[in-house]
N, C-alpha and C positions, 0 to 999 in steps of 0.2 A: 244528625246523621245525613251527610252529604248524598247518598244514594235516595234516600226518602224524599229529601228536597228536590232532587232531579225529578223523581218519579210524580210527586205531586204537581210541579210546574208543567210536567209533560200532560198531565190530566187536564189541568185548567186549560192549556193551549190546544189539545186535541179536541176538548168539548166544545169549544166556540164555533160559532157560525153554522149555516144551514147546510145539511147534506142531501145529496141528490138521492133517490130511491134506487136500491140496488137494481130493481128490475128495470129501470129506465135507462141507467148507465150501461146495463148490459145490452139493451136492445140496441142502443146507440153504437157500442163497440162492435156487436155482430153486423150493423149496416156498413161500418166502415172497412172491415176486414173479415174474410171468411175463417181466418186463422191467426191466432197469436201464441200458439203452443210452442213453436220451435224459434230458437235464437237465429237471427240471421234473415227471416223471412222480408223484414222491412227495412233492416239495416245490414246488408251483406257484410260478411266477415271473410276470412280465409277460407279455402275450400275444407280444411279440417273442422271449422267450427259450423259450417253451415247449418247441419241438420241436427245439431245438439242443442237440448234444453238449456236456458240461462237459468241458473239456481240461485236463490237467496236463502241462506240459512240464518234465522233469528238466534238469539241466545247461542250465538256460536263458540263462545269460550267455555261452555259448559263441558260435562263428561263425554257428550257424543259428538259435538259439532265440529270440532277440528278433526276428529277421526273420520266422520262422514264426508267432510269436504276433501279430505286426502283421498277417499275411495272415489268420490265423484269426479275430482279433477283427472284422475288417472282414466276415467271412463270417457268424460266429456272435454277435457281440455282445461288447463290451468285458469284460463281468464274467463271461462263460462261458470264459475262457481264462486259466489260472494259470500264470506262469512261476515256477520254482521254481530255487534253488541253494544253495550253501554259502557263497556270497560275497555282501557287501553290494551292491546293484545301484546304477549310476550315477543321479542324480535323475530324468533324463528317462525312464530304465525304471521307475523306482518310480512315477511319476506318470501313466504310460500305460496302466495296468491292474493288475490284481490281483498280488502278488509274495508268495512265501512262501518261508521257509527250509525246506528239505527236504535231508537226507542219505540218500542210496540205500543206505547201509550201516546205517542204522537202521530196520529193517523195522517196528518199532511205530509210530514216527512216521510211516512212509509209509501205513500202514494207517490211521491216524487222519485224514490228509489226505485219503485217497481217501474214506473214510466220511462225514467232516464235510462235504465240499465236493460229495458226490453225483458224483464222477468218473465218466465213461463211456468217455472216451478217454484214453490215456496215451502220450506221446511221449517216448521215453527217449533224450535225448541225452547224458546223462552218459558221459564215456569219457576215459581217458588215451591220446593219441594216439600215432603210431608212433616218432617220434625221442625223446619224452619216455619213452615205456614202455621203450624199449631201456636208458635210463639209469636207471630205477628200476623193475624188473621186480616188485618186491614191491607198489609202489603200483598198478601196471597190473593185477596179479592181484585185488587188493583191489577195485578200483572197477569193471572190466571184467568179471569173472567172479562174484565174490561179490554185488556191486551187481546184476548181472542176475538172478542166482537170486533175489533179494529182489523185484525188479520182475515177474518171472515168476509167482512164487507169489501175488503180491498180484492181478495182473490176472487170473489164472485164478480165483482165490477170489471176486472181485466182478464176473466177467463183463465185464471191459473189452475194449475194441478197443485192442490194443498196437502201436504202432510202434517198432521198433529198426532204426536205420540199419546197415547193412553197409558194405563199402568195398572199392576195388581191393585193399587190402592182404589180403583174404581168399583170394587167390590166391597162388601160390609159384612157383619157377623151373620146376619140372615141368609147370606149367598152360600151356595154348596161350596165345600173348600177343598175336595179331594177327588177329582179336579174341579176347578170352576168351569162350567160351559159358558159359550159365547152369548147365550141367552138365558138369562136367569133374574132373579131378584138383586137389584143393585142398590143398597142403602148405606154408603160409606159414611163415617163418623168423623172424617177430617175434612178440613176446608180443601186440602190437595184432592182427595177423593171425589168430594162433591164437585169440584171444578172439573175434574176429568169426565165425570158422567155428563156434566154439562156441555162439555166440548164435543163427546161423541154424539149426543143427541142434537145439538145445533148444527153440528156438520152433516149430520145425516138430513136434517130439515133443509139445510141450504142445497144439499145434492137434489132432493125430492122437488124443493120449491123453485130454485134457480138455475138448476142444472151444474152445479159445483162439482168439479172431480175431486172430492174430498176423499183422504184415505187415511186410515188410524189403525196402528197396532197397539194392542195391550202388551207393554214391555213387562218381563220379571225384572227382578232387581239385576241391575248391569254391572259387571265386575270388570275393572281395567287397571292396569299397572300405571298408566301414563297420566291420569288425572286425580285430583284430590277429591275426596268425598265432598257432596254439595249438600247435605242435610236430610238425606233420606233414612229411612228406618233400615234398609238392607246395607246401609254403608258399613255396617260393623265388619262385613266380610272382606271388604277392601282394606279398612283399617288392620284387621287381623293379620293380613298378608305381609303387610309393610312392618308391622311390629313383629312378626316372626322372624323376618330377616335382619332387621335392625337391632332388636333388644333381646329377642328371645322370650319375651313375656307381654301378655295382653290381658286387659280387663274388658270383659264382654259385657254389653249392657242389656242384653237379650236372654232369656233362660236357655239353657243348653238344649232343649228339647224343641226349640221354636223352627219348625220346619217351613221354609219359604222357596217359591221357586226362584231361580237364579239363571243367568245367561251371561257367557263371556262376550266382551264386547264386538269381537269380529264376527261371531254369529249374528249379533244384533244389527251391526252395521250393514251385513251382507242382506240381512231379513229386510232391512229397510230399501235397499238399493232394489233387491229383486221385486218388492212390493211396489215401489214407484214405477218400475218398468214394466210391470204386468199390463196386459192389455185390459183397458176399462170393461170391456164385454165379458171378460173372464172373471170378473168379482162379482159374485153373488150377494157380497154384503159389502159394507163401507167400514166395518171395524172388526178386527180378527185378534183372536188370541194367538200369541206365539209362545212356545214352550221350549226348554231344554233340559235342565236338570234341577232337582229340588233337594235341598239338604239342610240340616240343623247345625248350629254352631259347634255341637259335639261331633257331628260327621266332619266338619271341615277341619277341626282340631286333628283327629284321628288320621285324615289324609296327609295333613302338614307335618305330623310328627313321624310320618315314615321317612321323611327327606331330612326333618328337623326334630330329631328324637329328644333333645333337650327343651323343647317349647313348653313354657309353662302359661296355663290359662286360668284365671279366676273369673268370678262372675258378680256383678254388682248390678242387678236388675232395675232399669229406669222403667218406673210404672206408666209413664206417658208413652214411650216407645213400645213397650211390651202390649199394651192395650191396642195401639194400632196395629201390631204384627197379628195379634190374636184375632183381628178382623179380617185379615188378609187370607187369600187362598194358599194351599200347600202347593199345588201344581194348577196348571192352566190346560184345558181341552184345547188342541189345536188343530184338529182333524180338517176343519174347514179350510185352514190355511194351506194344508198339505194338498188338499183337493184341488183348489182353485188357481193357486199360483205356485205349486211344486215346493213349498216351505220344507225343510228338513235341517236340524241343528247337526253340528259336528262335534262339539265339545261336552263330554260328560265330566264328572267331577274330578276323576284323576286326571284326565288331560288339561282341564282348567287349572288344576292345582300346579301341575308341571310347567305350563305355559307361564303362568304368573310368576312363579318363583324364578324361572330363567330371566324373565323381563326385569324384575326386581333386583334381582343379584347383578345382573349385568349393568343396570343403570348406576348401582352403588358403586361397582368398579370402576366406572368411568367417571363419576364423580370425584372419587378418591384420587384418580390419575391426573386431576387437574387441581 
């Protein structure tokens, strides 16, 4: 498989040679410059770009990267946000702003990108998701754990603001489920969940040990009309929307009463931007829950049938996916995010369904027109 060959080659390359200690490099960097947070301090650009961060997004071709890049480019300027991935981007992505090849398992290449582009914020979206991870644990360990270590070291060495998403998958069967608080027992039973707990704790360790500006949000299931599902357990909802519009029937692989927290992508991206921009002194934690709406497949079907009364749903439960979902929260308690940086969601279930159906129907009409 070409991707696996690429990843294995990158691991060998990234793992060779000695590495300076994080603390020594941080000390040297601080001696040279008092601030590397903002793009343009050492390499002046146009006036419009001077005080904006220079952002690198890894795993940028996944569900969230392209949308976040669009939001950040509106905020900070087109050339101040670099998307990266190991895949070739679609033409519209390639022409909408800077794109660069970046393999998170190649630490040397990552350092070159950060230095050559004067990166000040790093958004780390590269990950193998829950269902895919259970089918390929070795790949999940490489990408989600080894890749994270590279990102943490580089962010600490160069004084970056680092955002790493976590997930409802970071909780487990012994966690409180309705709602899951920010601090509780976390014993996930998937490699995806284990890697996310690892990321939360490593990021907080680097913050306390090295002063890294680490920031982490636990995302619910994210629903978007513009991207294809990437192998997550909550992806049934996105699949149901597309099937409802295109064929009028859908086979769901979770039980009809499986309640999980969900969020429309616009809420998720806005939360991420607001959190990234929040003053460091306002953050009493480094990892926050964010919540929006919770529903079951049955709830979603009933809401969809208000607009599409002919929709037919059958259930063929996948025991692996169901076991994963049964260990996840039904909702997330997000009072700390509301208190510390003003988080508030906008999309409930009815608004989410209305928006998704509008986007998918419009997209189908445009596709048929061409």
